[in-house]
C-alpha positions in Angstrom: 29.1 13.7 -5.1 27.0 12.3 -7.9 26.0 8.7 -7.7 25.4 6.3 -10.6 22.6 3.7 -10.4 22.2 0.9 -13.0 18.7 -0.3 -13.5 18.7 -3.6 -15.2 16.2 -6.1 -16.5 16.5 -9.2 -18.7 15.9 -7.4 -22.0 16.6 -3.8 -20.9 13.3 -2.5 -21.9 9.9 -3.1 -20.3 10.2 -3.7 -16.6 13.3 -1.6 -16.2 11.4 1.5 -17.7 8.9 1.2 -14.9 11.6 0.8 -12.2 13.8 3.5 -13.8 11.0 6.1 -13.6 10.2 5.1 -10.0 13.9 5.3 -9.0 14.4 8.7 -10.7 11.4 10.2 -8.9 12.4 8.7 -5.6 15.9 10.1 -5.8 14.6 13.5 -7.0 12.1 13.7 -4.1 14.9 12.9 -1.6 17.5 15.2 -3.1 19.9 12.4 -4.0 22.2 13.6 -6.8 22.3 10.5 -9.0 22.2 9.5 -12.6 20.0 6.5 -13.4 21.1 4.4 -16.3 18.9 1.7 -17.9 20.6 -1.3 -19.2 20.4 -5.1 -19.9 21.4 -7.5 -17.2 24.2 -8.7 -19.5 25.7 -5.2 -19.6 26.0 -4.8 -15.8 29.3 -6.6 -15.3 31.1 -4.2 -17.8 29.4 -1.1 -16.3 29.7 -1.7 -12.6 33.1 0.0 -12.2 31.5 3.4 -12.9 28.4 2.7 -10.8 27.4 2.8 -7.1 24.3 0.6 -7.1 22.6 -2.0 -9.2 18.8 -2.2 -9.2 17.5 -5.3 -11.0 14.0 -6.5 -11.9 15.3 -10.0 -12.3 17.5 -12.4 -10.4 21.1 -11.5 -11.0 23.1 -14.1 -12.8 26.3 -13.5 -10.8 27.7 -11.4 -8.0 29.0 -7.9 -8.5 31.5 -5.6 -6.8 28.9 -3.1 -5.9 25.6 -3.4 -3.9 22.7 -4.8 -5.8 19.0 -4.7 -5.0 16.2 -6.8 -6.6 13.3 -4.4 -7.3 10.4 -6.8 -7.9 8.4 -4.8 -5.3 8.0 -2.0 -7.9 6.5 -4.5 -10.4 4.2 -6.3 -7.9 3.4 -3.1 -5.9 4.0 -5.0 -2.7 6.6 -3.6 -0.3 7.4 -0.5 -2.3 8.1 1.7 0.7 10.6 -0.8 2.1 12.3 -0.9 -1.2 12.4 2.9 -1.4 14.2 3.0 1.9 16.6 0.2 0.9 17.6 2.2 -2.2 18.0 5.5 -0.4 20.1 3.8 2.4 22.4 2.2 -0.2 23.1 5.6 -1.7 23.8 7.5 1.5 
């Protein structure tokens, strides 16, 4: 079954592009069938019904009905392997 992952940042451009590429590669390397959708944090609430996981580069303004992961490790470069595992585990 195909999973849907929302990658969100404050403005929906810069940091989420970095995270988006990283997540797409991670999922491909691990044979996870998923679509990665880049969006603004303000759009997440309306899109969560069709998604399985939220990956955010910023603190989330609210709680959501699906799991969410803060992906600052991809920006700082610290703890990336642990974050990879967390994302893969969330999509299993």
